[in-house]
N, C-alpha and C positions, 0 to 999 in steps of 0.2 A: 412418546409411548403412552398409551392410554392407561389411566389409573384403574386398578381393579378392586373389586369387593370380595373379601373372603369371609367365611363363616366358620366359627369353631364351636364344637359341642363336646362335652365331656361328661362321663359318668364314672363312678369310682370302681366298679367291678364289671366283669364280663356278664354277670347275671342281670345287671340293670339295663334299662332300655333308654335309647337316645330319642325315642319317638317325639316326646313333647318339645324338645329343643329343635328337632328337624322340622317339625310341623310349623313352628314359629318362623323358621328361616324360609320355608316354602311360601308362607303368606307374604313374605317380603319379596318374593320372586327369585329366590336363590337358585342358581344353577348347581346341580348335584356335584359337578366337577370342582366347584369352588368351596365345598363343605369339607372341612377336615375334622376328624373325630378321634377321640381317645377313650379307651375304657380302662383307665388307670386312676389311682388315687390322686387327689389334689394336694397331697402333702409335699410333693416334689414337682418342680418344673421340668424335670428330666423325663418328659413323655415324648415318645417317638413322633406322634402326629404334631404336637405343639412345637417341638424343636424344628421339625421340617418346615412348618408354616413360618415360624419366626426367622429362621436362618436362611432359607432358600426361596421362599415364595413372596413374602411381604416386601414391598419396595416403598420408597419415599412417595407420599401422595396417595397410597392405597388406604382402603378402609377395612377394618376388622370388626365384624359383628358377633357378639356373644349374647346369650340369653340373660345371664346375670354375672356379676363380678366374681362370684365364687367358682365359676367355671374355669377361670384362669388359674386360681389357686385357693386353697383353704387358709393359706397363711397371709395375714395382712401385710407383713413386710414384703413378701414376694409380689403381692398385687401392687403395692406401692412402687416397687422397683420396676415392674413391667410397665406400669402407666408412665413412669419416668422415661423408660426406654422408648415407648411409642412416641412420646412427646419429642424426644431428642431426634428420632428418625422420621419425624413428620408422617406418622401413621395415625390415621383417625380411628379412634375406638368408639364404637356405638354399642350401648348396652340396652337391650330390649326392655328390661325391667326398670331402667332409668330413662323415662320418656324425654327428658331434656336433651339427652345425647342423641336422640333419634330424629330431632327436628331437621327439616329441610331448610337450610339457610340460603338466602340470596348471596350471590357472589360478592365478596368484599366483607362479609360478616362472619367469616370463619373464626374470628377472634372469640366468638361466644363459646365455641367448642374448646378453645384453649383455656378460657376462663373456667368452664365446668371441669375440665381435666385438671387444672391447677388446684381447684377446690378439692377434688377427689384425692389427689396426691397428698395435699396438706392434711386433710382429715384422716386418711388412712395411715399416714406417717405418724400423726399424733397418737392415734389409737394404738398402733403397733408399739410405739415407744412407751406408752402408758402400760401396756400389757407386759412388756419386758421389765419395767420397773417394779410392777406388782409381783411378777414371778420372782425377781431377785429379792424383794422384801420378804416374801413368803419363805424362800429358801433360808434367808438369814434368820428369820424368826424360828424356823424349824431347827436350825443348827443351835441357836441359843437355848431353845427348849430342851434339846437332846443333851447339851452340855450340862444344863441345870440338873437333869435327871441322872447325870453321871454316865451317859452312854458314850461309847467309843465310836467316832465317826471315821469314815474312810474304810480302807481295806482292813480286814481282821488282822490283829496282831499275830505274829508267828511265835508259837510256843517253843521254847527250847526243850530238847529232850533231857531226860534225867541225867544222862552221862555227858552232857555238854561241857561242863567245866573241866572234867577229867580229860576228855578227848581234845578239847580246844587247847588245854595246857600242854599236852603232848605235842600237838601240831606246832604250837607257838615255839616250843623249845627245839623243834626240828627232829624229834624222836620218830614221828610218823609223817608221811606225806599227806597233802591235802586230799588226794584221792582216797587214801586209807581212812582218813578222818571222816570223809563223807560216807563211805561204806559203813563204818561203825555207827555213825549217827543216823544212817538210813535216810539221807536227804540229798536233794539235787544240788548242783553246783550254784545255781542262782540263789537258792535259799541259804546255803552255807555262807556265801560271801555277803549276803544281806545281813545275816546275824553277826558276822565277823565285824561289821562296822560298829555294832553296838553289843559287844560281848558281855 
């Protein structure tokens, strides 16, 4: 079976235009039938066009051409994972904005593409990991700063009503039912039992 070339274009919203990406594909001789598009955010990979392309169209030995890496995703971890997926499934990724990936190589020198792909995977993985560590560090610094200032973190504390001790005591002694206690306190079951753990 002959290997195919597919093209993928994406913009973040319905108001934006795909023209620039489509024009770049046409210059490469793209057939309209082989161009898949999405007008959805790059925050998630769960885009109808992309998922159809990845799961039902692309086969081992095929080539996918995109204008730039951020057309795959805005998330470096996702890009890293997709590059890894293409590598494992023998799908050649060509990125117009990365000329090295667009080179026509003589048969037997496909290893150059593998080398470039490996470098991209490594670099993006390192950047993504560094960003995760930076975010974690900033969160920790924010928590420490908030604690220093005496701020309460997490969900707001539930304030006990003025009649809590009295009603809780009656419920505890069996004088009133839990339902009656909740009615008198004016609170829901979940809140009542949450406060009960720390009377």
